[in-house]
C-alpha positions as CSV (number, residue, x, y, z in Angstrom):
1,M,53.3,-32.3,65.3
2,L,56.8,-31.0,64.5
3,S,58.5,-33.7,66.6
4,R,56.3,-36.5,65.2
5,L,57.3,-35.9,61.5
6,P,60.6,-36.8,59.9
7,P,62.8,-33.7,59.8
8,N,63.6,-32.0,56.4
9,R,61.4,-34.4,54.3
10,F,58.1,-34.0,52.5
11,V,55.3,-36.1,53.8
12,K,52.2,-36.7,51.7
13,R,48.9,-36.5,53.5
14,E,45.6,-37.6,51.9
15,K,42.2,-36.9,53.2
16,G,39.4,-37.9,50.8
17,D,40.2,-36.2,47.5
18,D,42.5,-33.6,49.1
19,I,46.3,-34.1,49.0
20,H,48.6,-31.9,51.1
21,Y,52.3,-32.0,51.7
22,V,53.9,-31.3,55.1
23,Y,57.6,-30.4,55.6
24,A,59.0,-30.3,59.1
25,D,61.8,-27.8,59.5
26,P,63.1,-28.1,63.1
27,L,66.5,-26.4,62.4
28,V,65.8,-23.2,60.5
29,C,62.4,-22.0,61.6
30,N,61.2,-24.7,64.0
31,C,58.0,-24.9,62.0
32,L,55.9,-26.9,59.6
33,Y,55.3,-25.9,55.9
34,V,52.0,-27.2,54.5
35,G,51.0,-27.0,50.9
36,S,48.6,-28.4,48.3
37,Q,49.4,-30.7,45.4
38,Q,49.7,-27.6,43.1
39,A,52.1,-25.9,45.5
40,Y,54.3,-29.0,45.8
41,S,54.3,-29.4,42.0
42,Q,55.4,-25.7,41.6
43,Y,58.1,-26.3,44.2
44,K,59.5,-29.3,42.4
45,Q,59.4,-27.5,39.1
46,H,61.3,-24.6,40.6
47,Q,63.8,-27.0,42.2
48,Q,64.5,-28.6,38.8
49,Q,64.9,-25.3,37.1
50,Q,67.3,-24.2,39.8
51,Q,69.3,-27.4,39.5
52,L,69.6,-26.9,35.7
53,A,70.6,-23.2,36.2
54,D,73.3,-24.2,38.7
55,E,74.7,-26.9,36.4
56,Q,74.8,-24.5,33.5
57,Q,76.5,-21.9,35.7
58,M,79.1,-24.4,36.8
59,T,79.8,-25.5,33.2
60,A,80.1,-21.9,32.1
61,D,82.5,-21.1,35.0
62,S,84.6,-24.2,34.2
63,Y,85.0,-23.2,30.5
64,S,85.5,-19.5,31.1
65,D,88.6,-19.8,33.3
66,S,91.3,-18.2,31.2
67,A,94.1,-19.6,33.4
68,W,93.0,-23.2,32.7
69,N,95.4,-24.9,30.3
70,W,93.4,-27.3,28.1
71,G,96.6,-28.1,26.1
72,A,97.7,-30.8,28.6
73,W,94.5,-32.7,27.9
74,G,94.9,-32.8,24.1
75,P,96.2,-35.5,21.7
76,G,99.1,-37.5,23.0
77,Y,97.9,-37.4,26.6
78,G,95.5,-39.6,28.4
79,F,92.8,-41.9,27.2
80,G,93.1,-43.6,23.8
81,Y,96.3,-42.0,22.7
82,G,98.8,-44.3,24.4
83,G,100.3,-41.7,26.6
84,G,99.9,-40.0,29.9
85,L,98.4,-42.6,32.2
86,G,100.4,-45.6,31.0
87,W,97.4,-47.8,30.1
């Protein structure tokens, strides 16, 4: 079954009213993960929360760098101020 499914992708399987998701992982564990619709929904929710947390952390890291000189990006340089990029 592992070799018959696309690697590292969720595949939806329906049998009657039952819906299950199968994930083939040939690299890390050489196994299949199988879960219900509820388990898949929880996974997607966790994935979205993790992405949001990662984006917030990246933004916080960008703005908290005390060595970063924001002055070079102020008025008189760059977009809409007639300087910097020569546009």
